[in-house]
C-alpha positions as CSV (number, residue, x, y, z in Angstrom):
1,X,2.7,9.9,15.3
2,X,3.1,7.4,12.2
3,X,6.0,5.1,13.8
4,X,3.9,4.9,17.3
5,X,0.8,3.7,14.6
6,X,2.8,1.0,13.3
7,X,4.2,-0.4,16.3
8,X,0.7,-1.0,17.6
9,X,-0.9,-2.5,15.1
10,X,1.4,-4.6,13.3
11,X,4.5,-4.1,15.7
12,X,4.8,-8.0,15.5
13,X,5.2,-8.3,11.6
14,X,8.2,-9.6,9.5
15,X,7.3,-7.9,6.7
16,X,5.3,-4.6,7.8
17,X,8.2,-3.5,10.7
18,X,8.1,-0.1,8.6
19,X,6.0,2.3,9.9
20,X,2.4,1.7,10.8
21,X,-0.6,4.6,10.8
22,X,-2.6,2.7,10.1
23,X,-14.7,6.9,5.4
24,X,-18.0,9.9,6.1
25,X,-19.6,6.9,4.6
26,X,-19.1,5.8,0.6
27,X,-22.2,3.5,0.7
28,X,-22.8,3.9,-2.9
29,X,-24.9,1.2,-4.6
30,X,-22.7,0.5,-7.1
31,X,-20.0,-0.4,-4.6
32,X,-22.3,-2.0,-1.8
33,X,-23.6,-5.7,-2.4
34,X,-26.2,-5.6,0.5
35,X,-26.1,-9.1,2.0
36,X,-28.5,-10.0,5.1
37,X,-26.0,-10.6,7.8
38,X,-27.3,-9.6,11.1
39,X,-25.9,-7.3,13.4
40,X,-25.8,-9.4,16.1
41,X,-23.9,-12.3,15.0
42,X,-19.9,-12.3,15.3
43,X,-18.5,-11.0,12.8
44,X,-16.4,-13.4,9.7
45,X,-14.7,-11.1,7.9
46,X,-12.7,-11.9,5.2
47,X,-10.5,-9.5,3.9
48,X,-9.8,-8.6,0.0
49,X,-7.0,-6.2,-0.1
50,X,-3.2,-5.9,1.2
51,X,-4.3,-2.0,2.4
52,X,-7.5,-3.2,3.4
53,X,-6.4,-6.1,5.9
54,X,-3.9,-3.5,7.2
55,X,-6.3,-1.3,7.8
56,X,-8.6,-4.2,9.8
57,X,-5.7,-4.7,12.2
58,X,-4.9,-1.1,12.9
59,X,-8.8,-1.0,13.9
60,X,-8.1,-3.6,16.3
61,X,-10.2,-6.2,14.7
62,X,-8.2,-8.9,13.4
63,X,-9.8,-11.2,15.7
64,X,-12.2,-10.9,13.2
65,X,-10.8,-12.2,10.4
66,X,-11.2,-15.7,8.6
67,X,-9.4,-15.1,5.4
68,X,-7.4,-12.5,3.4
69,X,-6.2,-12.6,0.3
70,X,-2.9,-13.7,-1.4
71,X,-1.2,-9.7,-1.3
72,X,-2.0,-9.1,2.2
73,X,0.6,-9.6,5.1
74,X,-0.2,-11.2,8.6
75,X,1.2,-10.4,12.0
76,X,2.8,-13.3,13.4
77,X,0.5,-14.6,15.6
78,X,-2.4,-14.3,13.2
79,X,-1.0,-17.3,10.3
80,X,-4.2,-19.3,11.5
81,X,-6.0,-17.3,8.8
82,X,-6.4,-18.6,5.2
83,X,-5.1,-17.4,2.7
84,X,-6.9,-17.2,-0.1
85,X,-6.1,-16.3,-4.4
86,X,-5.5,-12.9,-5.6
87,X,-8.0,-10.4,-5.1
88,X,-8.7,-9.5,-8.7
89,X,-9.3,-13.2,-9.0
90,X,-11.6,-14.8,-6.4
91,X,-13.3,-18.2,-6.0
92,X,-16.7,-17.5,-4.8
93,X,-16.6,-21.1,-3.6
94,X,-13.3,-20.9,-1.4
95,X,-14.9,-18.3,0.4
96,X,-18.5,-19.5,1.0
97,X,-16.6,-22.5,2.7
98,X,-15.6,-20.5,5.3
99,X,-18.8,-18.9,6.2
100,X,-18.5,-15.4,6.7
101,X,-21.0,-12.4,7.1
102,X,-18.8,-10.1,5.3
103,X,-16.4,-9.6,2.6
104,X,-14.5,-6.3,2.3
105,X,-12.3,-4.8,-0.4
106,X,-12.1,-2.4,-2.6
107,X,-13.2,-1.6,-5.8
108,X,-10.2,-3.4,-8.0
109,X,-11.7,-7.0,-6.1
110,X,-13.3,-9.1,-8.3
111,X,-14.8,-10.9,-10.6
112,X,-18.0,-9.6,-10.7
113,X,-19.2,-13.1,-10.9
114,X,-17.7,-14.3,-7.4
115,X,-18.9,-11.1,-6.2
116,X,-22.7,-12.0,-7.7
117,X,-21.8,-15.2,-6.3
118,X,-21.6,-14.4,-2.7
119,X,-24.0,-11.2,-2.6
120,X,-26.6,-14.7,-3.9
121,X,-25.3,-16.8,-0.6
122,X,-26.7,-13.6,1.6
123,X,-23.1,-12.7,2.1
124,X,-22.3,-8.8,2.5
125,X,-20.0,-7.5,0.5
126,X,-18.6,-4.2,0.7
127,X,-15.9,-2.6,-2.0
128,X,-14.7,0.1,-0.8
129,X,-12.8,2.9,-3.5
130,X,-8.9,2.5,-3.9
131,X,-7.5,5.7,-2.2
132,X,-5.4,7.8,-3.9
133,X,-6.3,10.4,-1.6
134,X,-6.2,11.9,1.7
135,X,-9.8,12.3,2.2
136,X,-10.5,8.8,0.8
137,X,-8.4,7.0,2.9
138,X,-10.4,8.8,5.8
139,X,-13.4,7.8,4.2
140,X,-12.8,4.3,3.6
141,X,-11.6,4.1,7.5
142,X,-14.9,5.7,8.5
143,X,-16.6,2.8,6.5
144,X,-15.0,0.6,8.0
145,X,-15.1,2.0,11.7
146,X,-18.9,1.7,11.0
147,X,-19.1,-1.9,9.1
148,X,-16.6,-3.6,11.9
149,X,-18.3,-1.9,15.0
150,X,-14.9,0.2,16.0
151,X,-16.0,3.5,15.4
152,X,-13.7,4.7,18.6
153,X,-10.4,3.3,16.8
154,X,-11.4,4.7,13.3
155,X,-11.5,8.2,15.3
156,X,-8.5,7.9,17.1
157,X,-6.8,6.3,13.4
158,X,-8.4,8.9,11.4
159,X,-6.8,11.6,14.1
160,X,-2.7,10.1,13.7
161,X,-3.5,9.9,9.9
162,X,-4.1,13.6,10.0
163,X,-1.4,14.0,12.1
164,X,1.3,12.1,9.7
165,X,-0.3,14.4,6.4
166,X,0.5,17.2,8.7
167,X,3.9,15.9,9.1
168,X,4.3,15.3,5.5
169,X,3.5,18.7,4.5
170,X,5.9,20.4,6.8
171,X,8.9,18.2,5.0
172,X,7.4,19.0,1.8
173,X,7.6,22.6,2.5
174,X,11.2,22.0,4.0
175,X,12.2,20.4,0.7
176,X,11.1,23.0,-1.2
177,X,13.1,25.7,0.9
178,X,16.0,23.8,-0.3
179,X,15.4,23.9,-4.4
180,X,14.3,22.0,-7.1
181,X,12.5,18.7,-5.7
182,X,14.8,15.7,-6.0
183,X,14.6,13.9,-9.5
184,X,13.4,10.6,-8.5
185,X,12.8,7.1,-10.8
186,X,11.0,4.1,-9.3
187,X,12.0,0.7,-11.1
188,X,10.0,-2.5,-10.6
189,X,12.2,-5.4,-10.5
190,X,11.1,-9.0,-11.4
191,X,12.9,-12.2,-12.2
192,X,13.5,-13.2,-15.9
193,X,11.9,-9.7,-17.0
194,X,13.2,-6.3,-17.8
195,X,13.0,-3.8,-15.2
196,X,10.5,-1.6,-15.5
197,X,10.2,2.2,-14.8
198,X,7.1,3.4,-12.9
199,X,5.6,6.6,-14.0
200,X,2.6,8.4,-13.2
201,X,-0.6,7.2,-11.9
202,X,0.9,4.5,-10.4
203,X,1.5,3.4,-6.4
204,X,5.1,4.9,-6.7
205,X,4.4,7.7,-8.1
206,X,1.7,8.4,-5.1
207,X,4.5,7.8,-2.5
208,X,7.2,10.1,-4.6
209,X,4.8,13.2,-4.9
210,X,3.8,12.7,-1.0
211,X,7.2,12.9,-0.2
212,X,7.9,15.8,-2.1
213,X,10.0,14.3,-4.7
214,X,9.8,14.8,-8.6
215,X,8.7,11.7,-10.7
216,X,10.8,12.2,-13.6
217,X,9.7,8.9,-15.5
218,X,7.7,11.2,-18.2
219,X,5.2,9.1,-18.7
220,X,2.0,7.0,-17.1
221,X,2.3,3.4,-16.0
222,X,5.1,0.9,-16.2
223,X,7.8,1.1,-19.1
224,X,11.0,-0.5,-19.8
225,X,13.5,2.0,-20.1
226,X,17.3,1.0,-20.9
227,X,20.1,1.9,-18.7
228,X,21.1,4.7,-20.8
229,X,17.8,6.2,-20.8
230,X,17.9,6.0,-17.4
231,X,21.4,7.5,-17.0
232,X,20.2,10.6,-19.2
233,X,17.8,11.5,-17.0
234,X,20.2,12.0,-14.0
235,X,18.5,10.5,-11.4
236,X,19.0,11.9,-7.4
237,X,17.1,9.5,-6.0
238,X,16.2,5.7,-7.4
239,X,13.6,3.4,-5.9
240,X,13.6,-0.6,-6.4
241,X,11.2,-2.5,-5.2
242,X,11.7,-6.5,-6.0
243,X,8.4,-8.8,-7.0
244,X,10.8,-11.7,-7.0
245,X,9.6,-15.1,-4.6
246,X,12.9,-15.7,-4.1
247,X,14.7,-13.2,-1.4
248,X,18.0,-11.6,-2.7
249,X,20.4,-10.9,0.1
250,X,21.9,-7.6,-1.5
251,X,19.1,-6.1,-4.1
252,X,20.9,-3.1,-4.9
253,X,24.1,-4.7,-5.2
254,X,22.4,-7.1,-7.4
255,X,21.4,-4.3,-9.4
256,X,24.4,-2.5,-10.1
257,X,25.3,-5.8,-11.4
258,X,23.0,-5.7,-14.3
259,X,22.6,-2.4,-14.5
260,X,26.4,-0.9,-13.8
261,X,25.6,2.3,-15.8
262,X,23.1,3.1,-12.7
263,X,26.8,3.6,-10.7
264,X,27.6,6.6,-12.8
265,X,23.8,8.5,-12.2
266,X,23.5,11.2,-9.3
267,X,22.0,8.5,-7.1
268,X,24.5,5.9,-7.5
269,X,27.3,8.5,-6.8
270,X,25.9,9.3,-4.2
271,X,24.4,6.0,-2.5
272,X,21.1,7.0,-2.9
273,X,19.6,3.7,-4.1
274,X,17.1,2.6,-1.7
275,X,14.7,-0.5,-1.8
276,X,10.5,0.2,-1.4
277,X,9.3,-2.4,1.0
278,X,6.5,-4.4,-1.7
279,X,4.1,-3.7,0.6
280,X,3.7,0.3,0.4
281,X,2.6,-0.4,-3.3
282,X,-0.1,-2.6,-2.5
283,X,-3.7,-1.2,-2.0
284,X,-3.3,2.0,-2.8
285,X,-2.6,5.0,-0.4
286,X,-2.5,3.8,2.8
287,X,-0.3,2.7,6.0
288,X,2.3,1.3,4.4
289,X,2.8,3.6,1.6
290,X,2.1,7.1,4.2
291,X,4.9,5.3,6.3
292,X,7.8,5.0,3.1
293,X,6.5,8.4,2.2
294,X,7.4,9.6,5.5
295,X,10.9,7.9,5.8
296,X,11.7,9.0,1.7
297,X,10.6,13.3,2.9
298,X,13.7,12.8,5.4
299,X,16.0,11.1,2.8
300,X,15.3,13.7,0.6
301,X,15.9,16.0,2.9
302,X,19.9,14.6,3.1
303,X,19.7,14.5,-0.6
304,X,19.2,17.8,-1.2
305,X,22.3,18.9,1.5
306,X,24.7,17.4,-1.1
């Protein structure tokens, strides 16, 4: 089901070729800045968040987008949609010139001064919670369905997501029957910076745990860890994601050249160093992260068969 949804909603997206899945309403006063956009006027939507943009396309509302933030990926054929700045550092002027009647993002969208200017200009600004649980994601989809007049699409998407979580639960149970959960370490790679390990309360942590793995970082957030430190943890699986603007042809080989001791971990010996799509780490729990977790859970089952 997860694979089918990705193909339907972002099948043509080069960077979203992984599986795609894609709120009862969250109308909290502190998360919604009400404008006076008429229900009868054609929608002109600005999406400020990679996960929000994915959901808009999954709800078949991509034709209403006039702009997205810099973290959002667009399917082929939608390249004419304007790209704005980072979703935490939006410019009111850059948005207002597009004459939107809805700016949609998460509670990470900002800064507040920009949102206040937009609200003062009678643009409806809605901030969804940055989903970390299944229920929060389902709630976001329901609210977006109302905002975009895609209620039936939202219901269908919710059903598919619920089925995907059921599929993941079955894989989690299968992994648990095989013994201890695979020990997983996530490395965030950036040019000219030491590799950083993703601990608890990170996007990678959500994916690892959803897939039935054990994040062995032992701390919260991101921290630099030496090769020796990683070797001592003996990870069964190492996940990597590269934030470099420069494409790396063989990221795993490149990593082992920079950190050769990783080849001596169980992950290195069993060739269980895998790339995680950057899109899966953006925007909280969503389409790409669930797709990544589903694939990872399948891989974990193979890991436990060594």
